[in-house]
Structures are given as structure tokens and as C-alpha cells.
N, C-alpha and C positions, 0 to 999 in steps of 0.2 A: 500502633498507629498505621493506618493504611497508606499505601503509596498513591501518588497522584498519577492518574492515567486517563486516557480518553479513547473512545472508539470512534473512528472516522470512516467515511465512505469515500472511495476514490475509484473511478472507472469500473463501477459495478461490483467491487469487492469491499469487504470491511476489514479494518486493521485495528488492533489494540496497540496503542502507542504510549510511550512515556518519555519524559524529557531526557535528552542526551542520547537516546537510542538511534541507531541507523536502521534504515528501512529501504527495501527495493520496491518501488512502485512501477506500474506500467509506464512506458515512456510518454512524457508530455513535453511540450515546447517551453523551454526556459534556458537561460544561460547558466553556466556553472558559476558557483559562488553567489547566486542571486537568492532572494528570499521569496517564498510563496506562502500565501495564507489560504488555509482550507476552512470553509465555513460549514461544510457538511459534517457536523459533529453529532453523532447519535446519542452518546452518553459521556458524562464527565464524572470522575471520582476525585473530588477535592474536599476532603474531610467528610463529605457525605455524597452519596451517589445521586446524580441528576440524570434522569432518562428523558429524552426528548420525545415529542409526539408529532412528527417523526424526528425533528431536529431540536437540539437545545438552543434556545434563543440567546443570542449574544456570545455564544461560545465560538472560539477560533483556535486553530492550531497553526503555529508558525513553523515552517520548514525552511531549511537551508539546502539548496541543491549542491551536492558534492560533485557528481559527474554522471555521464550517460555511458551505457555499455550494452553488451549483449551476453546472454547466458550461454552455457554449454548447450550443444545440440541435443535435442530430445528426439529419439528415434521411435517411430510408431511402426510396428510390424504386425500384420495380420496374415494368418494362414488358415486355410480351410483344409482339413485333412482329407486325403484321397480325392481331391477335386482339382489338383494341379492349379490352385489359385492362391496367389500370395500378393501382398501389397506392402511395400516398404516406403515410408515417407518420413521426413524429419523437418524440424523447424528450430530456429533460435529466437528466443523471446528477447525483445529490446526492453531495457529497463532504465529507470532514473534512480540513482542512489541519493537518498536524502537523509538529513539529520534533523531530528525534532529539537527545535531551540526553546519553544515555550508553549504551554497550554494555558489559554486564558478562558476562564469560565465567566 
């Protein structure tokens, strides 16, 4: 038996999600412990695979927001040899941790 999963689109990225899994998405405005419904579902596998053109009609993924946070710092270091040229920059990605509560096809 195949497992139930969905492929969703959020902030320009695609994620494969299944019920009960936790996921880090790019930060969006919502309160902790609130529920969010995503309607940008590209595909759903529930007994059979349904692929949207471009979205599956009537499909929704319900998420529960756990918390907001920031990742570890990512350091970007560029150096050109023998040119006395170097560049060091860094950033911390803000994320929203969510838990997938249900997939509705």
C-alpha cells in the first residue's frame, strides 16, 4: 500500500509532505498554535496519484503553526586568488515550523 502524501508550493519552493510530519517553511505571518490552510497543492497521492494542471482542484493541506525561529548563520566567503580581493557575508534565514495535520483531496 502506498503512503498518503502531497506536493505543495509555498513561497516559490515545492515540498513533499505527509501527515504528522514537521516542516520548516519560509517565515509567514501567523500566530503560534494557529491553523493555516494551503490550497497550492500540485499533486496528491491518496490510493492513486492525482497530478494537477497546475493545481489539484479541491485539494487542501492543513498545517498547524508550532513556532517561529531563525536558522544558524550561513557564511558566504568569496576569494579571488592573487587579486587581494575577498568578500565575507552572512545571513540567518527566518523560518516558521509547522506540523501537517491533514491532507484533503
